C-alpha angles and dihedrals in degrees: 000000000000120000111248090234091057094055114104108244089232088070087060095049130098110252091224106047097019093224128121110281115268100173108006119194131185126239120209089259091059099252119129130219135167109276094236093048096050093041090053090045091053092045093050092051092056092195131126088237128036134193121236107251090229108039102012091236107164115236136169112268089226092058113137108246111226120215111246097217094168092057091045090054091050091050090049091050090048091051092049093058097042115098113251123229087254091056092049090048092050090051089047091053092046089053089085089067105085092193088066089059090061099038092057094053091251097115090137088070095069106140094016119138118263091248092054089048092050092049092049092049093049092049090048092050093048092046092054096050 
């Protein structure tokens, strides 16, 4: 099974709004969308049957949308290992300290921009989890 950190974030995004799932639900075809997005999509279509936005599978517009708890748990795990903006900012601020560049085994980054340093540190942290 794939490590959550190795999953591309696009696999954890709603195919309608392209944001990380907040409340994923399953359609009869097996595709997942955020509840609000697919509910709005169904409402806008105003038809007794609606096509899945991904595979065009036809389903009843009154289909009960089932919570996709497994996907929600994966998204939560993914979010928990992603660096927050605060973490990136802290690393950015620490980038002015040249001793940090050496202590983290990133001596090859001497003279790198703070953003490059932050990106390298984040990749290093995620790689070693």
